[in-house]
C-alpha positions in Angstrom: -6.9 161.8 162.3 -4.1 160.2 163.6 -5.4 157.5 165.8 -7.3 156.0 162.4 -4.4 156.2 160.2 -2.2 154.4 163.0 -5.6 151.8 163.4 -5.6 151.1 159.7 -1.9 150.7 160.2 -2.4 148.0 162.8 -5.3 146.3 161.0 -2.7 146.0 157.8 0.3 144.5 159.7 -1.6 142.0 162.0 -3.4 140.4 158.0 -7.3 142.3 158.4 -6.8 143.7 154.9 -6.3 140.3 153.9 -8.9 139.0 155.3 -11.2 141.3 153.9 -9.7 140.7 150.6 -10.1 137.3 150.8 -13.8 137.8 151.4 -14.2 140.0 148.8 -12.8 137.6 146.6 -14.8 134.9 147.7 -18.2 137.1 147.6 -17.5 138.0 144.2 -17.4 134.1 143.3 -20.4 133.6 145.4 -22.3 136.1 143.9 -21.0 135.1 140.4 -22.3 131.4 141.1 -25.7 132.9 142.2 -26.3 135.2 139.1 -24.9 132.1 137.0 -27.6 129.9 138.2 -30.3 132.7 137.9 -28.9 132.4 134.5 -27.8 136.0 134.6 -25.2 135.1 132.1 -23.6 138.7 131.8 -23.6 139.7 135.8 -22.2 136.6 136.2 -19.0 137.0 133.9 -18.6 140.9 135.5 -18.4 139.0 139.1 -16.4 135.7 138.2 -14.2 137.9 135.9 -13.4 139.9 139.2 -13.3 136.7 141.4 -10.5 135.6 139.2 -9.0 138.3 139.5 -8.7 138.6 142.7 -7.6 135.1 142.8 -6.1 133.9 139.8 -5.4 130.6 141.3 -9.3 129.5 142.1 -9.7 126.5 139.5 -13.9 126.7 140.1 -14.0 130.2 139.0 -11.9 129.8 136.2 -14.3 126.8 135.3 -17.6 128.6 135.9 -16.4 131.4 134.1 -15.6 129.2 130.7 -19.2 127.9 131.3 -20.2 131.3 131.5 -19.0 132.3 128.6 -19.7 129.4 126.1 -23.6 130.4 127.7 -22.7 134.2 125.9 -21.4 132.2 122.9 -18.2 133.8 123.4 -16.3 130.6 122.6 -13.2 131.6 122.7 -13.1 133.0 125.9 -14.8 130.1 127.9 -12.0 127.8 125.8 -9.4 129.7 127.2 -11.3 130.5 130.8 -11.3 126.8 130.8 -8.2 126.1 130.2 -6.7 128.3 132.6 -9.1 125.9 135.1 -8.2 122.9 133.9 -4.2 124.0 133.9 -4.7 124.7 137.8 -7.1 121.8 138.4 -6.6 119.0 135.6 -9.4 117.0 137.4 -12.3 119.1 136.5 -14.1 117.3 134.8 -17.0 120.3 134.0 -14.1 122.7 132.7 -13.0 119.7 130.9 -16.5 118.7 129.5 -17.3 122.8 128.9 -13.5 123.3 126.9 -14.6 120.4 124.5 -18.3 122.6 124.1 -16.2 125.6 123.5 -13.8 123.8 120.7 -16.7 122.2 119.1 -18.3 125.7 118.9 -15.0 127.3 117.6 -15.0 124.3 114.6 -12.2 122.6 116.5 -14.3 119.0 116.4 -10.9 117.3 116.7 -9.5 118.8 119.7 -13.0 118.8 121.2 -13.7 115.4 120.6 -10.4 114.8 122.5 -11.6 116.7 125.8 -15.1 114.5 125.5 -12.5 111.3 125.4 -11.1 112.6 128.1 -13.9 113.1 130.3 -15.6 109.7 129.0 -12.5 108.1 130.5 -13.0 109.3 134.0 -16.6 109.1 133.9 -18.0 106.5 131.4 -21.3 107.2 132.0 -21.2 110.8 131.3 -24.2 111.0 128.9 -23.6 114.8 127.7 -20.3 114.0 126.7 -21.2 110.8 124.9 -23.9 113.2 123.1 -21.4 115.8 122.1 -18.7 113.1 120.8 -21.4 112.0 118.4 -21.2 115.1 117.1 -17.7 115.3 116.6 -18.2 111.7 115.0 -20.6 113.1 112.7 -18.2 116.1 112.2 -15.7 113.9 111.3 -18.3 111.6 108.7 -17.4 108.7 111.6 -21.1 107.5 110.8 -21.1 104.6 112.5 -19.3 105.8 116.0 -21.9 108.7 115.7 -24.3 106.5 115.4 -23.2 104.1 118.8 -22.4 107.2 120.8 -25.9 109.1 120.5 -27.4 105.5 121.3 -25.5 105.5 124.2 -26.3 109.0 125.2 -30.1 108.4 124.9 -29.2 105.3 127.2 -27.9 107.0 129.7 -29.9 110.1 129.1 
């Protein structure tokens, strides 16, 4: 029994345990991404929660968790995950767009509009952000702006 304990202690001292933990974190993230792409939102959420718990600095995992929670209509959870992703990586346009979607669905249209505007500043041809910004304009009774945005979104396709 003693040699096994000694081998375990040696493995921990040399970093083998850290490698295994990193592999588990990467595996959870990869499983979450695969489940998300397959449309298994609940499974993806479970794996991505595990991934973000293991690696709280993983902006991509946080962003995908936000996207997944939006797909589950958990917009408050989606907004929280996207905000975390953006705190770690402010250039993550997908997380910024998904934060806008979450805020829009939480009836926080002015805040959502600001997120879509930020996406459009970074990528002026982002059709989905243009479309969603048009919906924000509708909610704000900005009829002319909404019309221009919807026409632009349909042209960008």
